[in-house]
N, C-alpha and C positions, 0 to 999 in steps of 0.2 A: 321936715323930711319930704323929699320928692321921690316918688317911686314910678319908674317907667317899666312897662312890660311890653315885650314884643313877642308875637306869635309867629313862628317860622316853620316852613315846610321844607323838607329835603328836596333837592332837584330830582327830576324824573330819572328813573333808572338807577338811582343810588339806593343801596340797601340801608336799613336802619343802622346796622352795625358799622358800615362804612361812614355813614353820616355822623354818628356819635364819635367815632374815632377821629375823623377829620376835624370836627368841631373842637374836641378836647386837645388834640395834638397840634393844631395849626391856628384855626380861627380864634380860639380862646386867647391865644397869646397876643394877637393883634388887638383884641378888645382890652386886655390888661394893659398893653402898652399905652393906649390912648385914653383909657379911663382913669389910670393911676394919677393921683393928684386931684381928681375931681370927684369920682364916685367913691362911696364908702362900702358898697357891696356889689358884686357881679355874680349872679347865680343863674345857672342853667338847670331847668327842670324838664327832663325828658319824659315824655308821656308814654305810657304803656296801656293800650286800650283794654277795657273790661269787656267780657262777652256781652253781646246784645241779648234780647229776650229769647232768641232761639238758640243761644249758646255759641253763636259764631263770633269770631274776632273780625274786626274790620280795620282797614287802613285809616289811621286817624287823620283828621283834617289838618292838624299841625303836629310836628314832631318834637318841638321844644317850646317851652315858655321861658323867655329870658327875662330876668329882673335886674334892673340897675337902680341902685339907690343913691341919691344925692343928699347932702346935708341941708341944702336950701335952694331956693329958686335961682338965686344969683349964680351959684356954682353950676347948676344945671344949664343955665343959659351960656355960661362961659365955656362949658364943655361942648355944647352944641355948636358954638362959634368955632371952637378949635377943630371940631370934626369937619367943618366946611372948608378948611384949608385944602386947596386943590391936591396937593401931594398926599395928604392923609386920606381924603375922600377917595382918591384913585386906588390907594392901597387897599382900603376896606372894600370898595366896590369890586375890584378885581378878584379878591378872595371870596366875597359873597357869591359871585357867579359860579365858583367852583363847588359850592355846597348847598345853596338855597334856591328854591323856586321863588323868585322875587315877585311873581304875580300874587302870591299869597301872604306876603309880609304885611303885618299889621302892628301898629305901635299905639300905645295909650299911656297917658298919665292916669294912675289909679288912686283912689281914696279907699282906705281900708277902715272897716268897722268890725270889731271883734266882739263876739259874745262870750261871756264867762259861763261855763257850763258846770261849775262846781257848786 
């Protein structure tokens, strides 16, 4: 299993509510369209900051942690190649400009290690 995470921030001037609404009602559909047949999971984890030591809430560095799971490296690479198709890349990029501050976009392949606590 290959797991990719992306940390993303909403574009300046966009409220948290507008960001989440846009992502779930529009951008998510583009993701589903191009991940279908490649990825096995497409999960958005929206962050809600906890108060700092003084009890104040702060604007989070990122608004969503995206997870995309692929069954294997070959499928991951095939999907990445498909996403480089100029028409697909343009559709994704044009929509990303509507919702994300692309200066803060970060992508990683992650390895998970889980502890049993029982």
